[in-house]
Every structure is written in structure tokens, then in C-alpha cells.
C-alpha positions in Angstrom: 74.0 204.8 127.1 72.2 201.9 125.5 72.4 198.6 127.5 73.9 195.5 125.9 71.5 192.5 125.6 73.1 190.6 128.5 72.6 193.6 130.7 68.9 193.5 130.1 66.9 191.8 133.0 63.9 191.0 130.8 66.2 189.1 128.3 67.6 187.1 131.1 64.2 186.4 132.4 63.1 185.1 129.0 66.2 182.9 128.7 65.7 181.4 132.2 62.1 180.7 131.4 63.0 178.9 128.2 65.7 176.8 130.0 63.1 175.8 132.6 60.7 174.7 130.0 63.4 172.7 128.2 64.5 171.1 131.5 60.9 170.1 132.2 60.5 168.5 128.8 63.8 166.6 129.1 62.7 165.2 132.5 59.4 164.0 131.1 61.1 162.4 128.1 63.6 160.6 130.4 60.9 159.4 132.8 58.7 158.0 129.9 61.7 156.4 128.3 62.8 154.8 131.6 59.4 153.5 132.3 59.0 152.0 128.8 62.5 150.3 129.2 61.5 148.9 132.6 58.3 147.5 131.1 60.1 146.0 128.1 62.7 144.4 130.4 60.0 143.0 132.6 58.1 141.7 129.5 61.3 140.0 128.3 62.0 138.4 131.7 58.4 136.9 131.8 58.8 135.6 128.3 62.1 133.9 129.0 60.8 132.5 132.2 57.7 131.1 130.5 59.8 129.5 127.7 62.2 128.0 130.2 59.4 126.6 132.3 57.7 125.1 129.2 61.0 123.5 128.1 61.7 122.1 131.5 58.2 120.8 131.9 58.4 119.1 128.5 61.7 117.5 129.2 60.4 116.2 132.6 57.3 114.7 131.0 59.2 113.2 128.0 61.9 111.7 130.1 59.4 109.3 131.8 58.4 107.4 128.5 60.2 108.7 125.5 63.5 108.3 123.6 65.1 111.2 121.9 66.7 110.7 118.5 68.0 113.5 116.1 66.5 116.0 118.5 63.0 114.5 118.2 61.2 112.7 121.1 59.3 109.5 120.4 56.8 108.1 122.9 57.1 104.5 123.7 54.7 102.1 125.5 57.2 99.3 126.3 60.9 99.3 127.1 63.1 96.3 127.8 66.8 96.5 128.6 69.3 93.5 128.4 72.8 93.5 129.6 74.9 91.4 127.2 78.7 92.1 127.6 79.6 89.7 124.9 83.1 90.2 123.5 84.5 89.0 120.2 88.3 88.8 120.3 88.7 86.8 117.1 90.4 89.8 115.3 93.4 89.1 117.5 96.0 91.7 116.6 93.6 94.5 115.6 90.6 95.0 117.9 88.1 93.6 120.4 84.4 94.2 119.9 82.0 94.1 122.8 78.2 94.2 122.6 77.4 95.7 126.0 73.7 96.2 126.1 70.6 95.9 123.9 67.5 98.1 124.6 64.1 97.5 122.9 61.5 100.3 122.6 57.9 99.8 121.3 56.5 103.1 120.1 52.9 104.2 120.6 52.6 104.3 116.8 54.5 103.5 113.6 56.3 106.7 112.4 59.3 108.0 110.5 62.4 108.1 112.7 65.7 110.0 112.4 67.2 111.5 109.4 67.0 108.3 107.3 63.3 108.6 107.2 62.7 104.9 108.1 59.3 104.1 109.5 58.6 101.7 112.3 57.2 101.2 115.7 60.1 99.3 117.3 63.6 100.7 118.0 66.4 98.3 118.8 69.4 100.1 120.4 72.8 98.3 120.6 75.5 99.7 122.8 78.9 98.5 121.7 82.6 99.3 122.3 85.7 98.8 120.1 89.0 98.4 121.8 91.7 99.0 119.2 95.0 97.3 119.3 96.0 98.8 115.9 94.6 101.8 114.2 91.2 100.7 112.8 88.3 102.3 110.9 84.9 100.9 112.0 82.2 101.1 109.5 79.5 99.9 112.0 77.0 102.5 110.8 76.4 100.3 107.7 75.8 97.2 109.8 72.6 95.2 109.9 70.5 93.4 112.5 68.0 90.7 111.7 65.4 89.3 114.1 61.9 88.0 114.1 62.0 87.4 110.4 63.0 91.0 109.6 66.3 92.7 108.7 67.2 96.4 109.3 70.2 98.4 108.4 71.6 100.8 111.0 69.5 104.0 110.9 70.9 107.5 110.7 69.6 109.3 113.8 72.3 112.0 114.2 76.0 112.3 114.6 77.8 108.9 114.1 79.4 107.4 117.2 81.7 105.3 114.9 83.0 107.7 112.3 86.7 108.0 111.7 89.7 106.1 112.9 90.2 104.7 116.3 93.8 104.8 117.3 95.7 101.9 118.8 95.2 101.7 122.5 91.9 103.5 122.5 88.5 102.1 123.4 85.5 103.8 121.9 81.9 103.4 123.0 78.9 104.0 120.8 75.3 103.1 120.0 73.7 101.7 116.8 69.9 102.1 116.1 67.7 99.6 114.1 64.1 100.4 113.1 61.5 97.6 112.7 57.8 97.6 112.1 56.1 94.7 114.0 52.9 93.9 115.8 54.6 91.0 117.6 55.3 91.3 121.3 58.7 92.6 122.2 59.6 89.2 123.6 59.9 88.0 120.1 62.9 90.3 119.7 64.9 88.7 122.5 65.9 85.5 120.7 67.7 84.8 117.4 69.2 88.2 116.9 71.9 88.2 114.2 74.2 91.2 113.9 76.6 91.8 111.0 79.2 94.5 110.7 82.7 95.3 109.4 85.8 97.0 110.8 88.8 97.9 108.5 92.4 98.5 109.2 93.2 102.2 109.1 96.1 101.4 106.9 94.7 101.3 103.3 97.4 98.8 102.3 96.3 96.4 104.9 93.5 94.1 103.5 92.8 92.2 106.7 89.2 93.4 107.1 87.1 91.9 109.9 83.6 90.9 109.1 81.4 90.2 112.2 78.5 87.8 112.2 77.3 87.5 115.7 74.2 85.7 117.1 72.6 86.9 120.3 70.0 85.5 122.7 68.8 88.0 125.2 67.6 86.8 128.6 
């Protein structure tokens, strides 16, 4: 009687041999793939570590003598900070405005600064707060500062600190930036500063707009 194929030992030997070869090939493929994956992962880790190290190193270096505006760092050679804390309460029923601090930066070279593209080598930063008694709308981003025979409008250097209404009972802090180009010493920027800005009632039917015209002498 003729044997069926699965009863033939030679057939089974051939099948087993083929399976062994396939198993060996599969093991080799898995081993090579795993090694490549490990190498790729290690390479990625090294790249990330290098990038993070570079970023941290850059931030550490820049933080010593640079100011960051609109995501860009600007090197300065001089910095002077003056505490002012001068409050104007003349807009009695609406808001109190306080100029808290003025910081002067002299850059290493004249250059374009911020989104406005204004060029200069001196940045004047004014830190202010508005304490609203009624709902108000400060338009301080279109304010101006004059000093040392020059006048500058507030520069656009990123998101506005004074955009939108300030609700009654809320005090909002923010900074304004003014760009000048001057070869004079920074001490010339400490006297005779004149700042002008406007705040509007949030109610469009209320025409009692406040125009500020403040003089500052830093010491």
C-alpha cells in the first residue's frame, strides 16, 4: 500500500529542515533590527542632550548681560535700574496709574529691535501698573517718551501687556519699551524724562478720556 505524504519520513525531514532555516533567518532579522533600533535611539538621545546642553549654556551666558525681546537676545554694555513708584491719581473715579520702575540698557551696537523694526542702541523699559476703579481701556502701547532731545513711541516687542479692557477692581502690571539711538552717556537719560499716554473708559458712551503727561527725574 502506497504511503501518504505525511507518513513519509523524508518529507518530514525536508519540512523540518526548511522550518529550521526560516527560524534562523527570522532570528537574524530580529537581532539586526533590534540593534539598529538601539543605535537609532542612542543617537536620538545624544542629539537631544546636545541640543538641551547648548540651549542651557546659551541661556546662562545671555542672562548675564542681555535683554530678550520678541524672542531675540540683545547684548548690552550698561544697565541702570531706577525705582520710581510715582502714582498719578488725578483720574479720580476711573483709575490710578503708577510708574514703578525705569530700566536703561545701552546695547553693544545700534540694531533693529522687536517687531517694529526700530533701530537704536538704547532701550528704556518702563514698568507700570493701572489700578482700575471703573472698567477702562488703556492704550498705553501708543504712548511716547521724550528725553535727551529725542522722542520715541512705544515699540512693539511682542505681546502687549496693556491690550483689552481692565475691569473695575483689577490692577494690571505691564512694561513699555522705547528705543533710542544716542552716543551720550546713560546718565543723560536720567533727567527730564517726559512720558505721555492715554487711557479710555471702556464704555464707548463715556468721553471722559484721561491724557497723561508726566515728568520724571531719576535718581
